[in-house]
C-alpha positions as CSV (number, residue, x, y, z in Angstrom):
1,M,132.9,118.1,99.8
2,Y,130.7,121.1,99.8
3,V,130.9,124.9,99.4
4,I,128.5,127.5,100.9
5,G,127.3,130.5,99.0
6,L,125.8,133.2,101.3
7,D,123.6,135.8,99.7
8,I,122.9,138.8,102.0
9,G,120.1,140.7,100.3
10,T,117.9,143.7,101.0
11,T,115.3,141.8,103.1
12,C,116.6,138.3,103.4
13,T,119.8,136.2,103.7
14,K,120.0,132.9,101.9
15,A,122.6,130.2,102.3
16,L,123.1,127.6,99.6
17,V,125.2,124.4,99.9
18,A,126.6,122.9,96.7
19,D,128.7,119.8,96.1
20,E,131.7,119.3,93.8
21,Q,129.5,118.4,90.9
22,G,127.6,121.6,91.2
23,R,124.4,120.1,92.6
24,V,122.5,122.1,95.3
25,A,122.4,120.0,98.4
26,A,120.6,122.3,100.8
27,V,119.4,125.8,101.4
28,G,118.6,128.0,104.3
29,S,117.1,131.5,104.8
30,S,116.3,134.2,107.3
31,G,114.6,137.5,106.8
32,Y,114.9,140.9,108.4
33,E,113.1,144.3,108.2
34,L,113.7,147.6,106.6
35,I,113.2,150.6,108.8
36,S,111.5,153.2,106.6
37,K,110.3,156.7,107.2
38,G,110.0,159.0,104.2
39,S,113.4,159.2,102.4
40,H,115.1,157.4,105.3
41,V,115.5,153.7,104.7
42,E,117.6,152.0,107.3
43,Q,118.6,148.5,108.4
44,R,120.2,147.0,111.5
45,A,123.7,145.7,110.5
46,E,123.4,143.3,113.4
47,D,120.6,141.6,111.5
48,W,122.9,140.7,108.6
49,I,125.1,138.7,110.9
50,A,122.2,137.1,112.8
51,A,120.5,136.1,109.6
52,S,123.7,134.7,108.2
53,I,124.1,132.5,111.3
54,K,120.5,131.3,111.1
55,A,120.6,130.6,107.3
56,V,123.9,128.7,107.4
57,R,122.8,126.6,110.4
58,E,119.6,125.7,108.6
59,A,121.4,124.8,105.4
60,V,124.1,122.6,107.0
61,S,121.8,120.9,109.5
62,G,122.0,117.6,107.7
63,I,125.6,117.9,106.6
64,S,128.7,116.9,108.5
65,P,130.8,120.0,109.3
66,D,134.0,118.4,108.1
67,Q,132.4,118.1,104.6
68,V,132.2,121.9,104.2
69,A,135.4,123.1,102.4
70,G,134.8,126.9,102.2
71,L,132.4,129.7,101.7
72,S,131.9,133.1,99.9
73,M,129.3,135.8,99.8
74,S,127.0,137.8,97.5
75,T,125.8,141.0,99.1
76,Q,123.6,144.0,98.6
77,G,125.8,147.0,97.8
78,G,125.9,150.6,99.1
79,S,124.2,149.9,102.5
80,T,126.6,151.7,104.9
81,V,127.1,151.6,108.6
82,A,129.5,153.4,110.8
83,I,131.7,151.7,113.5
84,D,133.5,153.2,116.4
85,G,137.1,152.6,117.6
86,K,135.9,149.5,119.5
87,G,134.3,148.1,116.4
88,D,130.8,148.6,117.6
89,F,128.0,149.8,115.3
90,I,126.9,153.4,115.5
91,G,123.2,153.4,114.8
92,N,121.7,151.6,111.8
93,S,123.0,151.2,108.3
94,L,121.8,153.7,105.7
95,T,120.7,151.4,102.9
96,W,121.2,151.7,99.2
97,M,117.6,153.0,99.0
98,D,118.1,155.8,101.5
99,A,117.7,159.2,99.8
100,R,118.2,161.7,102.6
101,A,121.4,163.1,101.2
102,Q,119.8,164.9,98.2
103,R,121.3,168.3,99.1
104,E,124.8,166.8,99.6
105,A,124.5,165.1,96.2
106,E,123.8,168.4,94.6
107,E,126.7,170.0,96.4
108,I,129.1,167.3,95.2
109,E,127.9,167.5,91.6
110,E,128.5,171.3,91.7
111,E,132.0,170.9,93.2
112,L,133.3,168.1,91.0
113,G,131.0,168.2,88.0
114,A,128.7,165.4,86.7
115,D,131.2,164.3,84.1
116,Y,134.1,163.7,86.6
117,I,131.9,161.8,89.0
118,Y,130.4,159.5,86.4
119,H,133.6,158.8,84.4
120,T,135.5,158.1,87.6
121,S,133.0,156.1,89.7
122,G,130.9,154.7,86.9
123,W,127.7,156.1,88.5
124,K,125.6,159.1,88.0
125,I,125.5,161.2,91.2
126,N,122.9,159.7,93.5
127,P,121.9,160.6,97.1
128,A,121.7,156.9,98.0
129,L,125.4,156.2,97.2
130,D,128.2,156.9,99.6
131,A,129.7,160.1,98.2
132,A,126.7,162.0,99.2
133,K,125.6,159.7,102.1
134,L,128.9,159.9,103.9
135,R,129.1,163.7,103.5
136,H,125.7,163.8,105.2
137,M,126.8,161.4,108.0
138,K,130.0,163.4,108.5
139,Q,127.9,166.5,109.3
140,N,125.8,164.6,111.8
141,G,127.1,164.7,115.4
142,A,125.9,161.2,116.0
143,Y,128.9,159.9,114.0
144,K,131.6,161.9,115.7
145,E,133.1,158.7,117.2
146,A,133.1,156.9,113.9
147,G,136.4,155.2,112.9
148,Q,135.3,153.4,109.7
149,Y,132.3,153.2,107.4
150,L,131.6,149.7,106.2
151,T,129.0,148.1,103.9
152,T,127.4,144.7,104.1
153,L,130.3,142.6,102.6
154,E,132.9,144.1,105.0
155,V,130.6,143.8,108.0
156,V,130.1,140.0,107.5
157,N,133.7,139.4,106.3
158,R,134.8,141.0,109.6
159,Y,132.4,138.7,111.6
160,L,133.6,135.6,109.7
161,T,137.3,136.2,109.7
162,G,138.2,139.4,111.6
163,E,139.1,141.2,108.4
164,A,136.8,144.0,107.2
165,V,137.7,143.9,103.5
166,I,135.6,144.8,100.4
167,D,135.9,143.7,96.8
168,P,136.0,145.9,93.6
169,T,132.4,145.2,92.7
170,N,131.0,146.4,96.0
171,A,133.6,149.2,96.2
172,A,132.3,150.5,92.9
173,M,128.8,150.8,94.4
174,R,130.0,153.3,96.9
175,Q,130.7,156.1,94.3
176,L,134.1,156.7,96.0
177,Y,136.1,154.2,93.8
178,D,137.8,154.7,90.4
179,V,136.6,151.7,88.4
180,E,139.4,151.9,85.9
181,K,142.3,152.5,88.3
182,N,140.9,150.0,90.9
183,D,141.5,152.3,93.8
184,W,139.6,154.8,96.1
185,D,139.6,158.2,94.4
186,E,141.1,161.1,96.3
187,K,138.7,163.8,95.0
188,L,135.5,161.7,95.7
189,M,136.8,160.9,99.2
190,K,137.5,164.5,99.9
191,A,134.1,165.5,98.6
192,A,132.5,162.9,100.9
193,G,134.7,164.1,103.8
194,V,136.4,160.7,104.4
195,T,139.9,159.5,104.5
196,R,141.4,156.3,103.1
197,E,141.8,155.0,106.7
198,E,138.0,155.3,107.2
199,L,137.3,153.0,104.2
200,P,138.0,149.3,104.0
201,R,140.9,147.6,102.2
202,V,139.9,146.5,98.7
203,C,140.9,142.9,97.8
204,P,140.1,140.9,94.7
205,T,136.9,138.9,94.4
206,G,137.8,135.4,95.3
207,M,140.9,136.1,97.4
208,R,141.2,134.0,100.5
209,I,140.5,136.5,103.3
210,G,141.3,134.1,106.2
211,G,139.9,131.2,108.1
212,L,136.6,131.1,109.8
213,R,136.8,132.4,113.4
214,K,136.1,130.1,116.3
215,E,133.1,132.0,117.5
216,A,131.6,132.2,113.9
217,A,132.2,128.5,113.4
218,R,130.5,127.6,116.6
219,E,127.5,129.7,115.9
220,M,127.1,128.6,112.3
221,G,127.8,124.9,112.9
222,L,131.0,124.8,110.9
223,L,134.6,123.9,111.5
224,E,137.0,126.6,112.7
225,G,139.5,127.7,110.1
226,I,137.8,126.7,106.9
227,P,138.7,129.3,104.2
228,V,136.5,132.3,103.6
229,F,136.9,133.8,100.1
230,N,136.1,137.5,99.3
231,G,132.7,137.8,97.6
232,A,131.1,140.2,95.2
233,H,128.1,142.5,94.7
234,D,124.8,140.6,94.2
235,Q,124.4,141.5,90.6
236,Y,127.9,140.4,89.7
237,C,127.4,137.2,91.7
238,A,124.1,136.7,89.9
239,S,125.8,137.0,86.5
240,I,128.3,134.2,87.6
241,G,125.5,132.0,89.0
242,A,123.5,132.5,85.8
243,G,126.4,131.7,83.5
244,A,126.5,135.2,82.0
245,V,130.3,135.1,82.0
246,H,131.2,135.7,78.4
247,E,131.5,138.9,76.3
248,G,128.1,139.6,74.7
249,D,126.1,138.0,77.5
250,M,123.5,139.9,79.4
251,L,121.8,139.2,82.7
252,L,118.3,140.4,83.2
253,S,117.1,140.3,86.8
254,A,113.3,140.8,86.3
255,G,111.9,141.7,89.7
256,T,110.3,144.9,91.0
257,T,112.9,146.9,89.1
258,W,114.5,145.2,86.1
259,V,118.2,145.3,86.3
260,L,120.3,144.7,83.1
261,M,124.0,143.8,83.2
262,G,125.8,143.6,79.9
263,I,129.2,141.8,79.8
264,G,131.9,143.4,77.7
265,E,135.7,143.7,77.3
266,K,135.9,147.4,78.2
267,P,134.1,149.8,80.7
268,L,131.0,151.2,79.1
269,F,130.6,154.9,79.7
270,T,127.5,156.4,77.9
271,K,125.5,159.6,77.7
272,S,122.6,157.6,79.3
273,Y,124.7,156.8,82.4
274,I,125.1,153.0,82.1
275,A,127.2,152.0,85.2
276,P,130.4,150.1,84.3
277,G,132.5,148.1,86.7
278,K,135.2,145.5,86.7
279,H,133.8,141.9,86.5
280,P,135.1,139.1,88.6
281,V,135.9,137.2,85.3
282,E,139.4,138.4,84.4
283,G,139.4,140.8,81.4
284,L,135.7,141.5,81.5
285,Y,133.6,144.4,82.7
286,G,130.0,144.5,83.8
287,A,127.7,147.4,82.8
288,I,124.5,148.0,84.8
289,A,121.3,149.7,83.8
290,S,118.1,149.7,85.9
291,L,114.6,149.9,84.4
292,V,112.8,151.3,87.4
293,C,109.2,150.2,88.2
294,S,109.1,147.6,85.4
295,G,107.9,144.6,87.3
296,A,106.2,146.9,89.8
297,S,104.0,148.2,87.0
298,L,102.4,144.9,86.3
299,Q,102.2,144.0,90.0
300,W,100.4,147.3,90.7
301,F,98.0,146.7,87.8
302,K,97.2,143.1,88.9
303,N,96.7,144.2,92.6
304,E,94.3,147.0,91.6
305,F,92.4,145.6,88.6
306,L,93.1,141.9,88.0
307,P,91.5,139.4,90.5
308,E,92.7,136.5,88.3
309,D,96.0,134.8,89.0
310,F,99.1,135.4,86.8
311,G,98.5,132.1,84.9
312,K,95.0,133.3,83.7
313,M,96.4,136.8,83.0
314,N,99.2,135.3,80.8
315,E,96.7,133.0,79.0
316,E,94.3,135.8,78.1
317,A,97.0,138.4,77.3
318,A,98.7,135.9,74.9
319,K,95.6,136.0,72.7
320,R,95.6,139.8,72.2
321,R,98.6,140.9,70.1
322,E,96.5,142.2,67.2
323,K,93.8,143.7,69.4
324,T,96.4,145.8,71.3
325,K,98.2,147.0,68.2
326,E,97.4,150.6,68.9
327,L,97.6,150.3,72.7
328,F,100.7,151.5,74.4
329,F,102.0,151.8,78.0
330,Y,104.9,153.8,79.4
331,P,106.1,152.3,82.7
332,Y,107.1,155.5,84.5
333,L,104.9,155.2,87.6
334,T,107.7,156.7,89.7
335,G,109.3,159.0,87.1
336,A,111.5,158.0,84.2
337,F,115.1,157.1,85.0
338,Y,117.5,155.2,82.7
339,P,117.8,156.1,79.9
340,I,115.3,159.0,79.9
341,W,116.2,160.7,83.2
342,N,113.0,162.7,83.5
343,I,111.6,162.6,87.0
344,K,108.5,164.5,85.9
345,A,107.4,161.7,83.6
346,K,104.3,159.7,84.6
347,G,103.0,156.3,83.8
348,T,100.8,156.5,80.7
349,F,98.3,154.4,78.7
350,T,97.5,155.7,75.3
351,G,95.6,154.4,72.3
352,F,92.8,152.6,74.1
353,T,89.1,152.5,73.2
354,L,85.9,151.1,74.7
355,E,86.7,147.7,73.2
356,H,89.8,147.2,75.4
357,D,89.6,145.2,78.7
358,R,91.9,144.5,81.6
359,F,93.8,141.8,79.8
360,D,94.6,144.1,76.9
361,F,96.0,146.6,79.4
362,A,98.0,143.8,81.1
363,R,99.6,142.9,77.7
364,A,100.3,146.6,77.0
365,I,102.2,146.8,80.2
366,M,104.3,143.7,79.3
367,E,105.0,145.2,75.9
368,G,105.9,148.6,77.3
369,V,108.5,147.0,79.7
370,A,109.8,144.8,76.8
371,F,110.3,148.0,74.7
372,G,112.3,149.4,77.6
373,V,114.6,146.3,77.4
374,K,114.8,146.8,73.6
375,R,115.8,150.5,74.0
376,A,118.5,149.4,76.5
377,I,119.8,146.7,74.2
378,D,120.1,149.2,71.4
379,D,121.9,151.6,73.8
380,F,124.4,149.0,74.8
381,S,125.0,148.1,71.1
382,D,125.4,151.7,70.1
383,N,128.2,152.0,72.7
384,G,130.1,148.9,71.6
385,C,128.6,146.2,73.7
386,N,126.7,143.9,71.4
387,I,124.4,141.5,73.2
388,R,124.1,138.0,71.8
389,Q,122.0,136.4,74.5
390,I,120.0,137.3,77.6
391,V,119.9,135.1,80.7
392,M,116.6,136.0,82.5
393,M,115.9,135.4,86.2
394,G,113.4,136.7,88.7
395,G,109.6,136.6,88.9
396,A,108.9,137.7,85.4
397,S,110.9,134.9,84.0
398,K,108.2,132.5,85.1
399,S,106.0,134.0,82.3
400,P,106.6,132.2,79.0
401,L,104.6,134.9,77.3
402,W,106.8,137.7,78.6
403,C,110.1,135.8,77.9
404,Q,109.0,135.1,74.3
405,M,107.8,138.7,73.9
406,I,111.2,140.1,75.0
407,A,113.0,137.7,72.6
408,S,110.9,138.8,69.7
409,V,111.0,142.5,70.6
410,T,114.8,142.6,71.0
411,G,115.7,140.0,68.4
412,V,117.9,138.3,71.1
413,P,117.5,134.8,72.5
414,I,116.2,134.6,76.1
415,L,117.6,131.8,78.3
416,R,115.5,130.9,81.4
417,L,117.2,129.1,84.2
418,N,115.6,126.2,86.1
419,Q,116.9,127.2,89.6
420,A,116.4,129.9,92.2
421,D,118.9,131.6,94.6
422,I,121.1,132.6,91.7
423,C,123.1,135.1,93.7
424,A,123.9,132.5,96.4
425,L,124.8,130.0,93.6
426,G,127.2,132.6,92.2
427,A,128.8,133.0,95.6
428,S,129.2,129.3,95.9
429,M,130.9,129.2,92.5
430,I,133.5,131.7,93.7
431,A,134.4,129.4,96.6
432,A,134.3,126.3,94.3
433,C,136.7,127.9,91.8
434,Q,139.1,129.0,94.5
435,L,139.1,125.5,96.0
436,G,139.9,123.9,92.6
437,F,136.5,122.3,92.0
438,Y,136.6,124.1,88.7
439,K,139.4,125.8,86.8
440,D,137.4,129.0,86.2
441,Y,134.0,130.6,86.2
442,H,133.3,129.4,82.7
443,E,133.7,125.7,83.7
444,A,131.8,126.3,86.9
445,A,128.9,127.8,84.9
446,K,128.8,124.8,82.6
447,N,128.3,122.5,85.5
448,M,126.2,124.6,87.9
449,A,124.1,127.0,85.8
450,H,121.2,125.0,84.2
451,V,119.1,126.4,81.4
452,E,115.5,125.3,81.5
453,H,114.3,126.8,78.2
454,R,115.7,128.9,75.4
455,F,113.3,131.4,73.7
456,E,114.3,132.3,70.2
457,P,112.9,135.4,68.4
458,I,109.9,134.5,66.2
459,V,110.2,136.1,62.8
460,E,106.6,137.1,62.5
461,E,106.4,138.6,66.0
462,T,109.7,140.5,65.4
463,K,108.3,142.1,62.3
464,F,105.2,143.1,64.1
465,Y,107.2,144.7,67.0
466,V,109.7,146.5,64.8
467,E,106.8,148.8,63.6
468,K,105.2,149.0,67.1
469,F,108.5,149.9,68.7
470,E,109.0,152.7,66.2
471,R,105.6,154.2,67.1
472,F,106.4,153.7,70.8
473,L,109.5,155.9,70.4
474,E,107.7,158.5,68.2
475,M,104.9,158.8,70.7
476,W,107.3,159.1,73.6
477,G,109.0,162.0,71.9
478,L,105.7,163.8,71.9
479,I,105.1,163.0,75.6
480,Q,108.6,164.2,76.4
481,E,108.0,167.6,74.8
482,Y,104.9,167.9,77.0
483,Y,106.8,167.2,80.2
484,K,109.6,169.7,79.2
485,K,107.0,172.4,79.1
486,Q,105.7,171.6,82.6
C-alpha cells in the first residue's frame, strides 16, 4: 500500500508516493505563476487545485488506484483568498509575500501593542500576515460579498473532502491565532475586522478530515472515499520529513532565504522575535527564524561576478581560509531582519585589499551567512532551546564546503539528507502514521528520513572561527552605530 504527500508551495506543487517501508515510489509536479506588481504579490487559488490534480495524476500514473491508502498535505502558509457565499473565489489570493497592508500593520501595532501581538500570535507584526492583510481587504469594496477567508490548506482540503479546515501550524501563520491557547484570538480578529465565522475551523494536524470526494478522485486518478488527513505548514512538514522531531533538533532550509526551525519543549518568545508554534509532534514546539537574503547573496554574487559553476567556486573557495582572515561580508542586501531588525542596513564587504579575488569574496559570503546561523544558534540557546544537531536541506546543502563551515562555525553537527521533496515526504509521513504504517513520527523518521552525510565540527576550524566571529560582531556594532545616525 502507498500514501501520498502533497506539497503545495509558492511556485510549484509536488506529489510524492511512498510505500509502507518508507521508499519513494513516484513523484509528480506542476508549477504556477506569481502575479507581482510592486508590493502586490498574488496567486490564483484555482492554480493550487489544478496543480494538485496534475501532480497527483503524474505521480500515480504507474500505480493501481486501489493501492493508495490515503493522503495528506504540506502547504505554504499565509496566502489568503476570499470566497463568497456560493463558495466561489473573489479575485486572487494575497500571498505571504504581499506587503500592501503596511499602513494597516502600523495601525494594529498602535492599537494592540507590539508585545501583545507577538506574545499572542508568535509573530512580529507584519503586513504580509492576515491581521493586517484582512484589515486591508475588509476596507476594499471588492470583498463586500466575502463569506470566508481561506489559505492554501483549507482551499485544497475543501476541494478534496468538502471540508475547509486548517491545522494549528497554518493557523499560526495568519497572526490571528493564540499559539498557546490553540484558538483564534478575539482581539486580533477584531483588529483585523473578521469574525470567527469568517475563519476556518481549526483541527489537529493528522486528523482524518473525510473521504476523497467523487469529483476529486476522478480528476486525480484515485479511488473515491480514501482518507484525507489534515496537513501542516511546509516548514513543519519539512521538519517531520527531515527527521527533526526531537527536542534539540534544528531544521535549516537553505534556499534563497535561510529558515531555521528549532525544536523545543516550550514556546520560544524572545526579544529578537523568534516565532514559536505548536509542533505536530505531541509535547513539542517549533521556533522559526528567517535569515533573509542568505542564499540570495551568493546567488547574486555568482550571477554578477562568477562565470564559473558552483563546483569550481567551492573548490577554489575551500583553499582560501587564511587568505580571507580579515575579509568580512554582511548579508543585508535587502536590509537586516532577524535578529537585527534594521531595514536601513546594507550588504557590506569590509577588510579586502588588492590581493583579493572573486573566490575570496565568495568564501566571505559563505562565512558571513554561516555567522548568521551561529548568531541564531546562540540566540536559541540563550532563550532555553539548546541545539544539538542541525538537519540541513535546500540548495546550499549540496556544498560540502558550506556544510562543513557551518558545523565548525556553530560547533554543532550538520546532517545532510540524501533526498529531495522533504516537505512532501513529511506530508506522506503524516498519512503513514495515521494509517498505522508507523506508531509515531519518530519511527516514521527512522524509516523514511535518510542521512547522506554527517559533518562534525573540526577543532582547528572552530578555533579559527571563534576569533573571526567575535570580530564579525564587533565590526557589526560599529556599522550599526553608523546606520542609527542616518
